N, C-alpha and C positions, 0 to 999 in steps of 0.2 A: 770806372768813373760813372757816377750817377748822371744820366742824360735826360730822362723823361720825368718832368716835375709837374705835379698837380697841386695847385693852391685852392683850398676850400675856405672861403671867407676873404673878401677883398675890401675890408674896412681899413682902418689906419695901419695896423700891423701888417696885414696882408699886402697892402699897397707898397709898403717899404720893401718887402722882399720880392714882390712882383717886379718892381723897378730894377732891382739888382740882378735878378735871374733872367729876365726876358731876353737879354742879348747873349747869354752864354749857355743856354740849355733849351731843350724843347719844352717850353712852358705852356701849360693850359690852366685855365681858371674854371673851376666847377661852380655852376650857378643853376638856379631854377629858371623857368621860362619868363617869369615876371622880371627878374633881375636882368636877364639877357636882353629883353626889349629896352629896359631902362638904360643899360650901359651902352647899347647901340645908339640910342638917341642922345644920351648925355654921358660921354666917356669921363672916367675919373680923371681929375687933374691932380697930379702929384708935383708939388713945388712949382705949380704954374704951368706944367706941360702935360699934354694929354698922354695917358697911359693906353697905348694901343695894344690890346691883349687878345689872345685867342681863347674863346669861351667854349666850354663843352657842357652838355646837359647830363643829368645822372643816368639816362638810359643809353648813352654811348658806352663804348667799351674799349679799353686798352690797358696794358699793365704798366703802371707808373713805377719808376725806380724810387721816387721820393714823393710822399704826400705831406704837405704842410697844412695843418688845420689851424686857421686863425680866426675862427668865428667867435662870437660872444657865447657865453655859457648857454643861453637859451637856444642857440643854434647847434649845440654839440650833438644832440641825439639825432637830429635831421642829418647832420654831416656824417655821423656814424653809419647811417643807413645809405646815404647817397654815394659814399666812396666805394661801395662793395664791388662795382664793376671795374675798378681800377687797381684793386689790390691783388698782387700775385704772391708767390711763395717768398720772394726776396724783397718785396716792397718795404721800404722804411717809412714809418709814420711818425711825424714830428708835430705834436700838439703844442701850440704857443698860447694856450689860454691861461688866464689867471686861475688861481685856486689850486687845490691839491687832489682833485678827484678825476680829472679828465683822462689821465693815463689809465686808471683802473677801469673806467667806463669803456674805453676803447679796447683794452686788453681782454675784455669779456668776449669780443668778437674777432680780434685780429692779433697777429704776432708782430714782432719787430717794432714795438713801441719804444721810442726814445724819449725819456723824460727831459723836458726842456721848458724854458720860459724866456721871454724878452725882458731886458732891463735897460733903462736909459732914460733920456728925456722923452716926455710924452709927445707922440705925433698928434697933431691937432686936425680933427676932421670936422668940417662944416659943410653939410650937404655933400656935393660931389668933390669938394676940394679937400685935399690932404696936404698938410705942410709938415716938414720934418727937418730938423737941423743936422741930422746925421749922427747924433750921439746916441748910440745904442748897440747892444750886442745880444746874441743868443747864448744862454748858458745851458749846457746839456750834459748828459751822462747816461751810461747804461752798463749793465753787467756784461753785455755782449761787446767785447772790445773790437771785434771785427766791424760791427756796425758803427761804432764810434769813429774808427779810422776811415770808413767810407764817407761818413758825413764830414769829417775834418778835411779830407781831400777835396770834396766838393766845395766846401766853404772857402778853402784857400783859393781854389780856381775862380770862384765867383766873387772873390774879394768881400766876403761877408765876415764882419767882426764876430768873434765867438770866444767862449771860454769853456774848456772841458772841466767839469766840476769833479773834485775829489770825493765829495759827498753830496750828490745831487738831491737826495731827500731832505737834508738839512737846508740846502740852499733854496729848494722849492718852498719849504715851510717858512723860511725866513721872508721870502718874497710875499707869501700869503699873509704873514703877520703884518708886514708893512702896508699892504693893500687894505687890510682890515682896519688898521689904525690911521691911515692917511686918506685913502680913496673915499671911504664912507663919510667921515665927518666933514671932509672938504665939500662933498656934494650937498650936504645939509647946510653948511655955513658959507658956501661960495667963497672959498679962500684959495689963493695961490700957494705954492710951496714956500715962497718967501714969507708970506703972511702967517702960514702955519708955524714955521720954526721960530718966529719972533714972538709968538703969543703963548705965554706960560700956561694959561688956562686951556688952550687948545692942546698943548703937549700933555697936560694932565689927563684930559679926556682920551687922547690917543693912547697913552700908556695903559689906561684902564681897559680899553678895547683889546689891546695887544696882550695884556696879561692873561686874558681868557684864552687866547690862542696858545700862549706858553704852557698853561696847565694842560691843555688838550695835547700839545706836542709831547709833553712828558708822558701822558697816558698812552700815546701812540708809539712810545719808545723811540722817538727821534733822537739821534745822537746829539749831545751837547745842547740840549734844549735850554739849559740854564743860561747860555750865552745869547740866546736869541733876542731878548728884549734890547740889550745894549747894542747888539749888531744892527737891529732894525732901526733904532733911533739914529744911528750914524748915517743911514741912508738919506735922511732929510738934508744933510749937508751936501749931498751929491746932486741934488735936483736943481734945475734952473729956477732962478728967483721968481720969474713970471709964469712958470709952468703951471698948467692945470691938470689935475688927475683925469683919467679917462671917465671916471664916474661923474665928475663935475661937468665935463663936456657933454655927457649924456643928458644930464639934468637941464643944462642950458639949451640944449637942442630938443628937449622934450622927448628923448628916447628912453626906453626902458633901461634901467641900470642893471648891473650884475650883483645886486644885493643878495640874490639867492645863492650865488657862488661864495660870497663873503660871509655876511652875518648868517645867512641861511645855513651854510655848511658848519659854521661855528656852533650854532644852536643844535644842529643834528649830531655833531660830534659830542657836544655837551650832554645830550640825552643818552648817547651810547655809553659814556663813561661816568654818568651821574655827576657832571660838573655844572655848576650854575653859570649862566651866561647873560646876566641882566643887561649889561651895557650893549651887547650886540642885539639883544631882543628889542631894546628901545630904539636903537638906530635903524633896525629893520622896519619897525612900525612907522617911524617918521618918514623913511624913504618911500614906503608904500603909500603913505598919505600924499607925498609929492607926486608919485605916479598917478594916483587917482585924480589929481588936480590938473593934469595936462589938458 
């Protein structure tokens, strides 16, 4: 059984799993000195209750059984460096970032990476306050079946909702496509999921953004790429009417968004495969204007 758990990134997603794991494992939260002081003075409130957590700094050392990385994309490289003192031969690393590149970035330095992502209703973060309605799960998969079974056993024990994917690469790219087509334009247009799915012009824009991802998925040899657009559009119906994407929440709170992970990665993949990505280029330019106006 996995017993020593380290979470790197204690925003909306990190808070969800810190709250679930803190009473059933030896949980530590990896932070830098500035965040440590901030959290000591103002503990995170999860659904109105203080999250009383044990924090560790990167220069401490112990071998974790499981490391969950729940940072934003711009924190991934720092996280990759900061976890090194906690990674042992058998440590499982579970990145819960959006996008399709975090696993490859981590695999350049570490073993036992489990491909995964969070899906469900968006957790809402405003300052130190995080609210979540409980609708969400971790989808994961790996060619190493022993690691999958270890994680399954732990999730069952911790009562964490999950799904073991039959084709995790397809599912990961499908989530990426949905984020490209929903997160980005919602951040520009300030629209909830309900407003998005009721607006034909929005859906047309969303499809054009996602079609660029579909062409790239084909070039990347993702299985069943031809089904991705239809499957991604079905995801709109599963989202809460008043829910706001994480990127829209970032814009409303004047935080830097993950546009580099979404449009930025689409553009990079487009250059790699000589695929035109004009819709994602325009959305990236617009969001960067929003950033510069904070």
